[in-house]
C-alpha positions in Angstrom: 148.4 283.9 22.9 148.4 283.8 19.0 150.9 282.6 16.8 152.9 284.8 14.6 152.1 284.3 10.8 154.8 282.5 8.8 157.0 284.7 6.4 155.3 284.4 3.0 152.5 282.6 4.1 149.2 283.7 2.4 146.5 285.7 4.3 143.4 284.5 3.4 140.3 286.8 4.6 137.0 285.0 5.7 135.7 286.2 2.0 138.5 284.2 0.6 137.8 281.0 2.4 134.3 281.3 1.7 135.2 281.4 -2.0 137.6 278.5 -1.7 135.0 276.3 -0.1 132.7 277.1 -2.8 135.1 276.5 -5.4 136.1 273.1 -3.7 132.3 271.7 -4.2 132.1 273.1 -7.7 135.5 271.6 -8.6 134.3 268.0 -7.5 132.9 266.8 -10.9 135.9 268.1 -12.6 138.2 266.4 -9.9 136.2 263.2 -10.8 137.1 263.2 -14.5 140.5 264.0 -13.7 140.7 260.7 -11.7 139.0 259.0 -14.2 141.2 260.1 -17.0 144.4 259.1 -14.6 143.1 255.9 -13.8 142.2 254.7 -17.1 145.5 256.1 -18.3 147.2 253.8 -15.9 145.2 250.7 -16.7 145.9 251.1 -20.5 149.6 251.7 -20.0 149.8 248.7 -17.8 147.7 246.6 -20.1 149.9 247.8 -23.1 153.2 247.1 -21.2 152.1 243.6 -20.4 150.9 243.1 -23.9 154.4 244.0 -25.3 156.1 241.8 -22.8 153.7 238.8 -23.4 154.0 239.1 -27.2 157.9 239.2 -27.2 158.4 237.4 -30.8 154.8 238.6 -32.3 155.6 242.1 -34.1 151.5 242.3 -34.2 151.2 241.5 -30.4 153.9 244.0 -29.5 152.7 246.8 -31.8 149.2 246.1 -30.4 150.6 246.8 -26.9 152.5 249.7 -28.0 149.3 251.3 -29.1 147.7 250.5 -26.2 150.4 252.1 -24.1 150.4 255.2 -26.3 146.5 255.5 -26.0 147.1 255.1 -22.1 149.8 258.1 -22.2 147.3 260.3 -23.9 144.6 259.7 -21.6 147.3 260.4 -18.4 148.5 263.6 -19.9 144.8 264.7 -20.8 144.1 264.0 -17.0 146.9 266.7 -16.1 145.8 269.1 -18.8 142.1 268.9 -17.4 143.4 269.6 -14.0 144.8 272.6 -15.2 141.8 273.8 -17.3 143.4 273.2 -20.7 140.4 274.0 -23.0 141.3 271.0 -25.1 141.8 268.4 -22.8 138.2 267.1 -22.8 138.1 267.0 -26.6 141.5 264.9 -26.4 140.1 262.6 -24.1 136.9 261.9 -25.8 138.7 261.5 -29.0 141.1 259.0 -27.5 138.3 257.0 -26.1 136.9 257.0 -29.7 139.8 255.7 -31.4 140.5 253.2 -28.6 136.9 251.9 -29.2 137.1 252.0 -33.1 140.5 250.2 -32.8 138.8 247.5 -30.5 135.8 247.2 -33.0 138.2 246.9 -36.2 140.4 244.3 -34.6 137.2 242.3 -33.5 135.7 242.5 -37.0 139.0 241.4 -38.7 139.0 238.3 -36.3 135.2 237.5 -36.8 136.0 237.7 -40.6 139.0 235.5 -40.2 137.3 233.0 -37.9 134.3 232.7 -40.6 136.8 232.2 -43.4 138.4 229.2 -41.3 141.5 230.9 -40.5 141.0 232.4 -37.2 141.7 231.1 -33.9 139.9 227.6 -34.0 141.8 227.2 -37.0 145.3 227.9 -35.4 144.1 225.4 -32.4 142.7 222.9 -34.4 146.0 221.1 -34.8 146.9 221.4 -31.3 143.6 220.1 -30.1 143.6 217.0 -32.2 146.8 215.8 -30.4 144.5 215.5 -27.5 141.8 213.7 -29.3 139.4 217.0 -29.6 138.0 216.4 -33.2 134.9 218.7 -33.0 135.8 222.5 -32.6 132.4 223.9 -33.2 132.0 224.8 -29.6 135.2 226.3 -29.5 134.2 228.1 -33.1 131.1 229.5 -31.1 132.7 230.5 -28.2 135.5 232.8 -30.0 132.9 234.2 -32.2 130.9 235.1 -29.0 134.1 236.6 -27.6 134.7 238.9 -30.4 131.1 240.1 -30.6 130.9 240.7 -26.9 134.2 242.8 -27.4 132.4 245.0 -29.9 129.8 245.6 -27.6 132.3 246.4 -24.4 134.0 248.8 -27.3 130.7 250.5 -27.8 129.5 250.6 -24.2 132.9 251.1 -22.3 134.6 253.5 -24.6 131.5 255.0 -26.2 130.2 255.6 -22.6 133.5 257.3 -21.3 133.9 259.6 -24.5 130.4 260.8 -23.6 131.2 261.2 -20.0 134.0 263.4 -21.0 131.7 265.4 -23.3 129.3 266.1 -20.5 131.9 267.5 -18.5 132.7 270.5 -20.8 129.5 272.3 -19.2 131.1 271.9 -15.6 134.3 273.0 -16.5 133.0 276.1 -18.4 130.8 276.9 -15.6 133.7 276.4 -13.0 136.0 278.9 -15.0 133.0 281.5 -15.4 132.1 281.4 -11.6 135.2 280.9 -9.7 137.4 283.7 -9.0 140.5 284.0 -11.0 143.0 283.9 -8.1 141.7 280.5 -7.2 141.8 279.0 -11.0 145.5 280.5 -11.5 146.5 278.8 -7.8 144.9 275.4 -9.3 146.8 275.8 -12.6 149.9 276.1 -10.5 149.5 273.0 -9.0 148.1 274.0 -5.6 144.8 271.8 -4.5 141.7 273.2 -2.9 
């Protein structure tokens, strides 16, 4: 006994189902980029919020947290725009990563210069450490310098790498939009997943 069709339920032909199966496979690379952007956005928003909370009383720390949260929000929104095939989404995501990387590099360079001029973290901690009998802060100075140099490399590798990843997704989006039937793309833009 066959079940009667539900009212307003879509009726897909075998050809429609085949087209959807092909589209599902082709969409995987785009879907992965959407997931990466969404996850990165959530992480940046969380770090931004934690920085704001941890930096209460420090204008610069709270401003840094706000910047992180805004960059995270842009990443989150970019993931949604990419899911809906917005042609500028990947450019926005790429630029967002380059801005974040640039800000981290700029911050690290400023901290390195401050450290070299004797006004950095080591100088700030020098008085506190002398209370505990620590007189030589040379090793701490070297560790602080190494930390900021490492942060520059992380910014170049991670943010630069993620910007490049977004750049390479454009060909997959273009191919998907060219090869996928319009009715499937319209369905996905409306929020229906394959």
